C-alpha positions as CSV (number, residue, x, y, z in Angstrom):
1,X,-70.5,-20.7,-4.1
2,X,-69.3,-18.7,-6.9
3,X,-69.0,-20.5,-10.3
4,X,-65.8,-19.8,-12.4
5,X,-67.1,-19.6,-15.4
6,X,-63.6,-20.2,-17.2
7,X,-63.1,-23.0,-15.3
8,X,-67.0,-24.3,-16.5
9,X,-65.8,-23.3,-20.2
10,X,-62.4,-25.0,-20.0
11,X,-64.3,-28.3,-18.6
12,X,-66.8,-28.1,-21.6
13,X,-63.7,-27.5,-24.3
14,X,-61.9,-30.6,-22.3
15,X,-65.0,-33.0,-22.7
16,X,-65.4,-32.1,-26.5
17,X,-61.8,-32.9,-27.3
18,X,-62.2,-36.3,-25.2
19,X,-65.0,-37.4,-27.1
20,X,-63.9,-36.3,-30.1
21,X,-60.7,-38.7,-29.6
22,X,-62.2,-42.1,-30.7
23,X,-64.0,-41.0,-33.6
24,X,-61.3,-39.3,-34.9
25,X,-58.8,-42.3,-34.5
26,X,-60.8,-44.8,-35.4
27,X,-64.3,-44.0,-37.0
28,X,-65.3,-47.9,-37.5
29,X,-64.8,-48.4,-33.9
30,X,-66.8,-45.5,-32.6
31,X,-70.0,-46.7,-35.0
32,X,-69.7,-50.0,-33.1
33,X,-69.4,-48.5,-29.6
34,X,-72.8,-46.2,-30.8
35,X,-74.5,-49.3,-32.3
36,X,-73.4,-51.5,-29.0
37,X,-75.2,-48.6,-26.9
38,X,-78.2,-48.3,-29.4
39,X,-78.9,-52.0,-28.2
40,X,-78.5,-51.6,-24.6
41,X,-81.8,-51.6,-22.4
42,X,-82.7,-48.1,-20.9
43,X,-81.7,-49.5,-17.7
44,X,-78.3,-50.6,-18.5
45,X,-77.5,-47.0,-20.3
46,X,-79.1,-45.4,-16.9
47,X,-76.8,-47.3,-14.8
48,X,-73.5,-46.8,-17.0
49,X,-74.7,-42.8,-17.0
50,X,-75.2,-42.7,-13.1
51,X,-71.9,-44.7,-12.4
52,X,-70.2,-41.9,-15.0
53,X,-71.7,-38.9,-13.0
54,X,-70.6,-40.2,-9.7
55,X,-66.9,-41.1,-10.7
56,X,-66.8,-37.8,-12.1
57,X,-68.1,-36.3,-9.1
58,X,-65.6,-38.2,-6.9
59,X,-62.6,-37.3,-9.3
60,X,-63.8,-33.7,-8.9
61,X,-64.3,-33.6,-5.2
62,X,-60.5,-35.3,-4.7
63,X,-58.9,-32.7,-7.3
64,X,-60.5,-29.7,-5.4
65,X,-60.3,-30.8,-1.9
């Protein structure tokens, strides 16, 4: 399996754009969201992270197949 570095760079750029939308549009809401995450238990954050990764993998699989 060869890595297409241009696709990887584009994906990283898109990630940065998407992550920047909330702080740009509503800094107060972004601050509240970060505070809520800081108050979550480690197990809850791990679960959310795992579900996010699985959703991303499923989406990539659907788009690439």
